[in-house]
TIVO-2410 file (N, C-alpha, C; in nm, 3 decimals):
# residues 102
REC num residu      c1      c2      c3 atome chaine
REC   1      X  14.617  -0.086  11.440     N      A
REC   1      X  14.747  -0.027  11.433    CA      A
REC   1      X  14.828  -0.122  11.515     C      A
REC   2      X  14.959  -0.168  11.462     N      A
REC   2      X  15.039  -0.248  11.539    CA      A
REC   2      X  15.184  -0.178  11.533     C      A
REC   3      X  15.233  -0.144  11.640     N      A
REC   3      X  15.362  -0.077  11.649    CA      A
REC   3      X  15.423  -0.101  11.791     C      A
REC   4      X  15.559  -0.095  11.791     N      A
REC   4      X  15.611  -0.107  11.937    CA      A
REC   4      X  15.611   0.032  11.992     C      A
REC   5      X  15.589   0.033  12.126     N      A
REC   5      X  15.577   0.139  12.196    CA      A
REC   5      X  15.652   0.132  12.332     C      A
REC   6      X  15.699   0.242  12.385     N      A
REC   6      X  15.757   0.241  12.514    CA      A
REC   6      X  15.671   0.283  12.619     C      A
REC   7      X  15.671   0.204  12.733     N      A
REC   7      X  15.590   0.252  12.852    CA      A
REC   7      X  15.684   0.271  12.964     C      A
REC   8      X  15.687   0.401  13.015     N      A
REC   8      X  15.774   0.439  13.121    CA      A
REC   8      X  15.711   0.417  13.254     C      A
REC   9      X  15.765   0.323  13.328     N      A
REC   9      X  15.713   0.294  13.465    CA      A
REC   9      X  15.785   0.400  13.564     C      A
REC  10      X  15.690   0.500  13.597     N      A
REC  10      X  15.750   0.606  13.689    CA      A
REC  10      X  15.805   0.557  13.813     C      A
REC  11      X  15.744   0.457  13.875     N      A
REC  11      X  15.778   0.418  14.009    CA      A
REC  11      X  15.929   0.348  14.017     C      A
REC  12      X  15.961   0.285  13.901     N      A
REC  12      X  16.100   0.224  13.904    CA      A
REC  12      X  16.172   0.296  13.790     C      A
REC  13      X  16.139   0.387  13.717     N      A
REC  13      X  16.209   0.463  13.624    CA      A
REC  13      X  16.286   0.371  13.524     C      A
REC  14      X  16.204   0.271  13.470     N      A
REC  14      X  16.264   0.195  13.368    CA      A
REC  14      X  16.172   0.187  13.248     C      A
REC  15      X  16.223   0.161  13.127     N      A
REC  15      X  16.158   0.164  12.999    CA      A
REC  15      X  16.117   0.012  12.987     C      A
REC  16      X  15.990  -0.007  12.947     N      A
REC  16      X  15.939  -0.144  12.922    CA      A
REC  16      X  15.875  -0.143  12.783     C      A
REC  17      X  15.914  -0.231  12.698     N      A
REC  17      X  15.857  -0.238  12.556    CA      A
REC  17      X  15.721  -0.317  12.565     C      A
REC  18      X  15.638  -0.275  12.487     N      A
REC  18      X  15.499  -0.352  12.473    CA      A
REC  18      X  15.459  -0.329  12.325     C      A
REC  19      X  15.379  -0.427  12.283     N      A
REC  19      X  15.311  -0.423  12.146    CA      A
REC  19      X  15.181  -0.368  12.177     C      A
REC  20      X  15.149  -0.275  12.087     N      A
REC  20      X  15.014  -0.201  12.088    CA      A
REC  20      X  14.930  -0.243  11.982     C      A
REC  21      X  14.807  -0.274  12.011     N      A
REC  21      X  14.700  -0.308  11.905    CA      A
REC  21      X  14.585  -0.211  11.927     C      A
REC  22      X  14.542  -0.133  11.836     N      A
REC  22      X  14.425  -0.044  11.857    CA      A
REC  22      X  14.324  -0.070  11.747     C      A
REC  23      X  14.196  -0.071  11.785     N      A
REC  23      X  14.090  -0.091  11.695    CA      A
REC  23      X  13.981   0.026  11.721     C      A
REC  24      X  13.936   0.078  11.612     N      A
REC  24      X  13.828   0.189  11.625    CA      A
REC  24      X  13.700   0.131  11.609     C      A
REC  25      X  13.606   0.163  11.675     N      A
REC  25      X  13.460   0.132  11.661    CA      A
REC  25      X  13.377   0.250  11.648     C      A
REC  26      X  13.241   0.226  11.655     N      A
REC  26      X  13.145   0.337  11.647    CA      A
REC  26      X  13.145   0.416  11.770     C      A
REC  27      X  13.160   0.338  11.885     N      A
REC  27      X  13.152   0.418  12.021    CA      A
REC  27      X  13.277   0.458  12.070     C      A
REC  28      X  13.394   0.413  12.020     N      A
REC  28      X  13.531   0.451  12.072    CA      A
REC  28      X  13.634   0.356  12.022     C      A
REC  29      X  13.736   0.343  12.098     N      A
REC  29      X  13.848   0.264  12.048    CA      A
REC  29      X  13.887   0.159  12.162     C      A
REC  30      X  13.940   0.053  12.124     N      A
REC  30      X  13.988  -0.051  12.210    CA      A
REC  30      X  14.139  -0.056  12.194     C      A
REC  31      X  14.201  -0.054  12.312     N      A
REC  31      X  14.349  -0.056  12.308    CA      A
REC  31      X  14.396  -0.172  12.385     C      A
REC  32      X  14.481  -0.248  12.330     N      A
REC  32      X  14.547  -0.358  12.395    CA      A
REC  32      X  14.698  -0.340  12.391     C      A
REC  33      X  14.761  -0.350  12.508     N      A
REC  33      X  14.907  -0.358  12.521    CA      A
REC  33      X  14.953  -0.491  12.570     C      A
REC  34      X  15.045  -0.550  12.501     N      A
REC  34      X  15.104  -0.674  12.517    CA      A
REC  34      X  15.242  -0.667  12.560     C      A
REC  35      X  15.270  -0.710  12.687     N      A
REC  35      X  15.404  -0.695  12.751    CA      A
REC  35      X  15.467  -0.844  12.754     C      A
REC  36      X  15.596  -0.845  12.781     N      A
REC  36      X  15.672  -0.967  12.784    CA      A
REC  36      X  15.607  -1.050  12.892     C      A
REC  37      X  15.574  -0.992  13.011     N      A
REC  37      X  15.508  -1.056  13.116    CA      A
REC  37      X  15.364  -1.060  13.089     C      A
REC  38      X  15.301  -1.175  13.057     N      A
REC  38      X  15.163  -1.165  13.007    CA      A
REC  38      X  15.064  -1.118  13.117     C      A
REC  39      X  15.103  -1.120  13.245     N      A
REC  39      X  15.025  -1.081  13.367    CA      A
REC  39      X  15.003  -0.925  13.357     C      A
REC  40      X  15.096  -0.855  13.288     N      A
REC  40      X  15.100  -0.714  13.286    CA      A
REC  40      X  15.015  -0.658  13.163     C      A
REC  41      X  14.970  -0.754  13.078     N      A
REC  41      X  14.887  -0.709  12.967    CA      A
REC  41      X  14.767  -0.630  12.994     C      A
REC  42      X  14.736  -0.525  12.911     N      A
REC  42      X  14.626  -0.431  12.954    CA      A
REC  42      X  14.525  -0.428  12.831     C      A
REC  43      X  14.391  -0.421  12.880     N      A
REC  43      X  14.293  -0.395  12.771    CA      A
REC  43      X  14.214  -0.278  12.814     C      A
REC  44      X  14.199  -0.172  12.736     N      A
REC  44      X  14.112  -0.056  12.773    CA      A
REC  44      X  14.011  -0.033  12.659     C      A
REC  45      X  13.889   0.011  12.700     N      A
REC  45      X  13.786   0.059  12.601    CA      A
REC  45      X  13.776   0.205  12.642     C      A
REC  46      X  13.789   0.292  12.535     N      A
REC  46      X  13.781   0.437  12.551    CA      A
REC  46      X  13.680   0.490  12.454     C      A
REC  47      X  13.566   0.548  12.512     N      A
REC  47      X  13.453   0.594  12.436    CA      A
REC  47      X  13.492   0.739  12.393     C      A
REC  48      X  13.438   0.770  12.269     N      A
REC  48      X  13.470   0.887  12.206    CA      A
REC  48      X  13.418   1.008  12.286     C      A
REC  49      X  13.305   0.994  12.347     N      A
REC  49      X  13.255   1.103  12.424    CA      A
REC  49      X  13.331   1.129  12.564     C      A
REC  50      X  13.416   1.036  12.594     N      A
REC  50      X  13.494   1.061  12.714    CA      A
REC  50      X  13.635   1.119  12.679     C      A
REC  51      X  13.669   1.125  12.557     N      A
REC  51      X  13.794   1.188  12.519    CA      A
REC  51      X  13.805   1.338  12.538     C      A
REC  52      X  13.927   1.386  12.563     N      A
REC  52      X  13.942   1.524  12.579    CA      A
REC  52      X  13.942   1.603  12.437     C      A
REC  53      X  14.018   1.550  12.341     N      A
REC  53      X  14.024   1.603  12.209    CA      A
REC  53      X  14.080   1.495  12.111     C      A
REC  54      X  14.054   1.502  11.984     N      A
REC  54      X  14.120   1.426  11.882    CA      A
REC  54      X  14.171   1.517  11.766     C      A
REC  55      X  14.290   1.511  11.746     N      A
REC  55      X  14.357   1.610  11.632    CA      A
REC  55      X  14.394   1.515  11.524     C      A
REC  56      X  14.343   1.553  11.405     N      A
REC  56      X  14.373   1.478  11.279    CA      A
REC  56      X  14.468   1.566  11.211     C      A
REC  57      X  14.601   1.539  11.229     N      A
REC  57      X  14.712   1.617  11.178    CA      A
REC  57      X  14.764   1.566  11.046     C      A
REC  58      X  14.874   1.631  10.997     N      A
REC  58      X  14.933   1.595  10.866    CA      A
REC  58      X  14.974   1.443  10.860     C      A
REC  59      X  15.059   1.411  10.962     N      A
REC  59      X  15.129   1.274  10.965    CA      A
REC  59      X  15.071   1.186  11.076     C      A
REC  60      X  14.980   1.226  11.161     N      A
REC  60      X  14.939   1.138  11.274    CA      A
REC  60      X  14.802   1.192  11.319     C      A
REC  61      X  14.738   1.096  11.396     N      A
REC  61      X  14.624   1.126  11.471    CA      A
REC  61      X  14.657   1.127  11.613     C      A
REC  62      X  14.631   1.247  11.695     N      A
REC  62      X  14.655   1.259  11.824    CA      A
REC  62      X  14.524   1.239  11.908     C      A
REC  63      X  14.527   1.140  11.988     N      A
REC  63      X  14.409   1.112  12.063    CA      A
REC  63      X  14.430   1.138  12.205     C      A
REC  64      X  14.374   1.258  12.262     N      A
REC  64      X  14.403   1.301  12.398    CA      A
REC  64      X  14.290   1.232  12.488     C      A
REC  65      X  14.337   1.131  12.574     N      A
REC  65      X  14.261   1.074  12.676    CA      A
REC  65      X  14.221   1.173  12.786     C      A
REC  66      X  14.325   1.238  12.818     N      A
REC  66      X  14.317   1.356  12.915    CA      A
REC  66      X  14.401   1.473  12.869     C      A
REC  67      X  14.406   1.577  12.928     N      A
REC  67      X  14.493   1.690  12.880    CA      A
REC  67      X  14.640   1.655  12.859     C      A
REC  68      X  14.686   1.573  12.957     N      A
REC  68      X  14.828   1.542  12.945    CA      A
REC  68      X  14.859   1.396  12.906     C      A
REC  69      X  14.761   1.323  12.848     N      A
REC  69      X  14.779   1.181  12.812    CA      A
REC  69      X  14.726   1.162  12.676     C      A
REC  70      X  14.822   1.133  12.575     N      A
REC  70      X  14.793   1.129  12.449    CA      A
REC  70      X  14.831   0.985  12.384     C      A
REC  71      X  14.756   0.944  12.289     N      A
REC  71      X  14.793   0.827  12.202    CA      A
REC  71      X  14.826   0.891  12.060     C      A
REC  72      X  14.936   0.857  12.012     N      A
REC  72      X  14.970   0.918  11.891    CA      A
REC  72      X  14.957   0.794  11.787     C      A
REC  73      X  14.883   0.810  11.684     N      A
REC  73      X  14.863   0.697  11.585    CA      A
REC  73      X  14.925   0.761  11.445     C      A
REC  74      X  15.040   0.711  11.410     N      A
REC  74      X  15.104   0.754  11.278    CA      A
REC  74      X  15.012   0.715  11.170     C      A
REC  75      X  14.991   0.802  11.069     N      A
REC  75      X  14.899   0.758  10.965    CA      A
REC  75      X  14.960   0.652  10.868     C      A
REC  76      X  15.082   0.625  10.880     N      A
REC  76      X  15.144   0.523  10.805    CA      A
REC  76      X  15.106   0.386  10.862     C      A
REC  77      X  15.071   0.384  10.986     N      A
REC  77      X  15.035   0.245  11.046    CA      A
REC  77      X  14.880   0.224  11.036     C      A
REC  78      X  14.811   0.316  10.969     N      A
REC  78      X  14.652   0.281  10.959    CA      A
REC  78      X  14.644   0.164  10.853     C      A
REC  79      X  14.537   0.093  10.881     N      A
REC  79      X  14.494  -0.016  10.791    CA      A
REC  79      X  14.403   0.035  10.678     C      A
REC  80      X  14.356   0.158  10.683     N      A
REC  80      X  14.278   0.224  10.592    CA      A
REC  80      X  14.347   0.349  10.537     C      A
REC  81      X  14.295   0.405  10.425     N      A
REC  81      X  14.349   0.534  10.374    CA      A
REC  81      X  14.317   0.645  10.475     C      A
REC  82      X  14.416   0.753  10.484     N      A
REC  82      X  14.380   0.853  10.577    CA      A
REC  82      X  14.253   0.923  10.551     C      A
REC  83      X  14.204   0.936  10.421     N      A
REC  83      X  14.076   0.996  10.401    CA      A
REC  83      X  13.952   0.917  10.460     C      A
REC  84      X  13.964   0.781  10.455     N      A
REC  84      X  13.860   0.703  10.521    CA      A
REC  84      X  13.868   0.721  10.678     C      A
REC  85      X  13.985   0.723  10.733     N      A
REC  85      X  14.007   0.753  10.880    CA      A
REC  85      X  13.943   0.881  10.919     C      A
REC  86      X  13.965   0.992  10.836     N      A
REC  86      X  13.905   1.113  10.863    CA      A
REC  86      X  13.763   1.118  10.858     C      A
REC  87      X  13.706   1.049  10.757     N      A
REC  87      X  13.557   1.038  10.741    CA      A
REC  87      X  13.500   0.964  10.865     C      A
REC  88      X  13.559   0.856  10.892     N      A
REC  88      X  13.514   0.780  11.014    CA      A
REC  88      X  13.510   0.856  11.144     C      A
REC  89      X  13.615   0.934  11.167     N      A
REC  89      X  13.623   1.015  11.292    CA      A
REC  89      X  13.524   1.126  11.296     C      A
REC  90      X  13.509   1.191  11.164     N      A
REC  90      X  13.411   1.302  11.153    CA      A
REC  90      X  13.265   1.244  11.183     C      A
REC  91      X  13.244   1.125  11.156     N      A
REC  91      X  13.111   1.063  11.180    CA      A
REC  91      X  13.088   1.023  11.319     C      A
REC  92      X  13.184   0.984  11.391     N      A
REC  92      X  13.162   0.925  11.522    CA      A
REC  92      X  13.218   1.007  11.652     C      A
REC  93      X  13.318   1.088  11.624     N      A
REC  93      X  13.366   1.178  11.727    CA      A
REC  93      X  13.285   1.306  11.739     C      A
REC  94      X  13.245   1.334  11.862     N      A
REC  94      X  13.162   1.462  11.878    CA      A
REC  94      X  13.234   1.576  11.803     C      A
REC  95      X  13.162   1.659  11.722     N      A
REC  95      X  13.221   1.773  11.648    CA      A
REC  95      X  13.301   1.866  11.738     C      A
REC  96      X  13.269   1.895  11.866     N      A
REC  96      X  13.347   1.985  11.957    CA      A
REC  96      X  13.469   1.913  12.001     C      A
REC  97      X  13.488   1.794  11.979     N      A
REC  97      X  13.614   1.728  12.024    CA      A
REC  97      X  13.709   1.683  11.912     C      A
REC  98      X  13.675   1.704  11.797     N      A
REC  98      X  13.757   1.670  11.666    CA      A
REC  98      X  13.807   1.803  11.607     C      A
REC  99      X  13.941   1.806  11.593     N      A
REC  99      X  14.014   1.916  11.521    CA      A
REC  99      X  14.090   1.866  11.420     C      A
REC 100      X  14.052   1.908  11.297     N      A
REC 100      X  14.115   1.866  11.169    CA      A
REC 100      X  14.215   1.961  11.127     C      A
REC 101      X  14.348   1.934  11.126     N      A
REC 101      X  14.451   2.029  11.108    CA      A
REC 101      X  14.499   2.035  10.966     C      A
REC 102      X  14.445   1.947  10.870     N      A
REC 102      X  14.485   1.939  10.729    CA      A
REC 102      X  14.377   1.964  10.635     C      A
***
């Protein structure tokens, strides 16, 4: 998934634009954020069993890292068909953490 996102820096209350790249794997997802200042770039690996919940909704996938921290993946940005994404998530996300809303 490649799309522009906004990251709000609470300490300085300014909006910073970053390019986001996300890859799904069997154990979880890898999230890279690329900022104008390369020193601020971030790489995170998030394992499916550590997630709060994953909601597979009509137009997007909502990945809750914590109760108040969510990554929204619009289905239009997926590199695969939504049915393939749903099958993948069903296979690898623990059943009690996946909610299919469609």
